[in-house]
N, C-alpha and C positions, 0 to 999 in steps of 0.2 A: 364151122356151121354157118349156113346162110341165114341172115337175119336182117330184115328190113321192116320198118314200122311206118304207120301213117295214122292220121286222125280220121275217124269214121264220121259220117254225117249225122246231124240231129234228125232223128226219125219223125218226131212230132215236136211242134213248137213247145219249148220248155223241157224237152227230154234231152239229156246229154248222152254222150257215148256210154258212160258208165251205166246209165239207166237202161239202155238198150241191152247191154250184155248181161246185166243183172236180171233183166226180164227173161232172157233166153234161159238163163241158168235155173230159174225157179219155175218157169212155165211148163216145160215139156214133160208129159207123163212118159214113163219108160218102164220096161220090164226088166227084171233081173235075170240071172243065169238060169237057163232051162235045166241045167244039171242039178239045180236045187229045187226043181219042180215048179218054177215060176213061169209066167206066160211066155209063149213063143212069139206072140204078135200083139201089138197094141196100135189101134188107130183112133185118133181123137180130133175133134173140131172144137175151137173156141171162138167166141165173138169178143171183139174189142170195142169198148166204149170209152169216150172221153167227155167228162162232165155230163154224162147221161146220153150222149149222142153216139150212135153206131158209127164207127170209123173204119172197121176192118175185121179181118178174121185170121185165124191161125190154124194150120193143119199139121198133124204130126203122125209119123208111122215108125214103128220099131220092129225089127226082126232079130230074134235071139236064137242062136244055135247052142250046141253043147260047149263049144270052145270059142265062139266068135259072136259079134253083134254088129248091126248096122242101124243107124238112126237117121231120119230125114225130117225136115220141117220146112214149111213155107208160110210166109205172111204177106198180106196185102193191106195197105192202109190208104185211106183217102180222106182229106180234110179240106177245110176252107172251100166248100162247094165244089170239090174236085180240082181246085187250083194246085193243091199239093198232093202228090201221089208217091207212094213208096212200096217197093216189093223186095222181098228178101228170101233167100233159100239157104239152108244150112244142112250139113250132113257130117256124120262122123262114123268111123268104123274102128274096130279094134278086136283084141283078144280077151278072153276071160281066164283069170287065174284065181283059183279058189273062190269062184263066184264073184270076183271083183273086176270092174272094167279096167282094161289097160289100153288106152287109145293108141292107134297107129296113124290114122290120117284124119284130118279135120278141114272143112272148107266152109266159107261163108261168102255169099255173093249178094250184093244189093244194088238197087237202082232206084233213084228218086227222080223227081221232076227236073232237077238240075245237076245231079251227080250220080256217079256209079263207082263201084270199087269191089274189092274182094280181099279175103283173108285165106291163107293156106298154111297149114302146119303139118309136120310129121313128128312122130314120137319114136324113140328107141331107148331101150334100157331104162324105162321109167322116167324119162325126161324128154323135154322138147329138143328135137334134133335140128329142125329148121322152121323158120317162120317168115312168111312174106306177106306184107300188107300193102296194098296199092289203092290210090296213089301215095307215093312216099311223102312224108311230112318234112318240114324244115326243122333242123335242130333247135331246141329251146333250152335256155338255162333253167327254166322252171320245171323241166321234166325230171322226175325222181329217177336216178340211174337204175337201170335193170342189169343185174349181174347173172352169171352162170348159175349161181346158187338158187336164184329165183325160178329157174326153169326145171328144177328137180321136184319130183313127187307131186306134180300138178295134173289136173284134168282139164280137157277142153270143156266149153259150156254144156255141150250135149252129154258127154260121158259123165259129167258131174251129176246129172239128173239120175243116171243109173245108180250111183252111190246114194243119192238122196232117197230113192224109192225103196231102199233096203232098211229104212229106219224102223224103230219100234212102233208097232201099231197101237200100243197103249199110250205113247207120247213120243211122236217123231220130231219134236221141236228142240231137242238138245243136241246140237252138232255144229261143226264148222266144215265148210267145203272149200278146198283150195283150188283156185282156177287161174288159168292163163288163157287169154282170148286172142293172142297174137300180138298184142301190144302191152296190155296191162296184166300185172300179177296182183290178184286181189282175193280176199276171203269173203264168203257169205256166212255170217253167223246167225243161226236160228235159235230162237228162244220162245218158250211157251207164253201165250197170251190168254187164250180162252178156247171154249168149244162152241160150235154153232150147228144148228140143224141144217140138213141138206134137203132141198126141195127137188122132187123127182116128178117129171111129167108122166113117167111110166114106171111102176114098181119094179125094182131089180132084185129084191130079196136081200140086198146088202144093208148093213147098218146105215142109218140115216144121220150120221154125225160127221163132223170134220174138225180137226185140230187146227186152230188158227195160230200160226207162228209169226212172230216178228222176224223180219229179215234185215240184217244190218250189213251194209256194204262197207268193207274195210280195205281201202287202197293200200298197197304195199310198195309197188314199184312200177315204173313205166308210165305213170299218170303225170299230168301236169298239176303242180301245186298251185291251184287257182280257186276262185270262188265257186266254179261249177263243181269241182271235185269235193270241196269242203261242204257244200250244200248237200250233195248226195250222201256223203259220209255221215252228216248230221241228221239225215232224214230218219225219224223214228216211226214213221207211219207205214212203211212198206210191210205188207202182210201177204202170206200165202196160206190158204186153207187146204190142208191135206186130208183127203178122205180115205180111210182104210178100207180095203176090199179084201176081207179075210179069205174069200173063196179063191182068190188069185194070189194072195200073199204079197200084195203090193200096195203102195200109196199113190193116189191119183190127185194132182192139184185140182181142186174144185173151183176156187176163185183166187185171183191175184189182184191186189190193189197197190197202186203206186201213186202217191200224192205228189204233186208238183206245185210250184208257185202259181200256176195258171189253172189248177184243178186236178182232178184225179182220173187216172187211167185205170180201167177195171177190165180184167180178162175173166170170162165166165165160161165154164165148161158147158157145151151144148150136147155133145154125144161122144161117148167113149165105148169102143168095142174091144174086148179082150178075149184072146184065144189062149186057153190053157189046157193042154192035153186034147181031149176030144170035146171039151166044153167051151161054149162061148157065153160071155157075159156082156150085156148091153146096158150102159148107163145113159139115160136120157134126162137131161136137166132143163 
């Protein structure tokens, strides 16, 4: 198996690599299998703020067939009066087995003011078959060893969202998602915190509540045993508010909050368009 790893850049001052990948894993709305009567398409736009200031946006699209799926996302960030810029694009495709995502290919490309790089993975037989992350990093004694066992039964960050979108609509906050991002094997553990009202700019006819889940990042292997990782793992303030959409039988992330030592990053849904059968649902927040 071809396997190379590297350290990804810090996307926003105070954000580590783990925060970026955890963000991708909880941010993206996705549809589940069309064979189960779930949406065939979802298109969404989010705004990103840091300490109350607009710093960027995120766009997402999904296309779900009877036996396959494809997901794409793109983000743009700008901070420090434009002195720092970051763009990223991610995509995933795979097969559906009993309505569950089985990834085949995953890619993530990024470019910042001073760096650029990429992640590419392939899957086969329910495990990671190859992974390439560039630029390569230097070996470190502080890196927790990654073994073949860690590459089994995992999802890439985008496919993980498909699994997340299939949660119970009466309480989607009790679950653990196993993820491999090309370098790190980690879990995202969700637990219930509260409910909150959803503000709509245009009535959609959908219930106006969201379940606020605590999201805990649990590093398992491939990460460096350092202060950055320990701080991220100890962060109890990460939240995702999941809004049930009964008419489409999915859950949509309404708001994501990630506190850091320098302040909080918040991602808020602006518009989500869902196609299910011959019906379209528009959520405007």
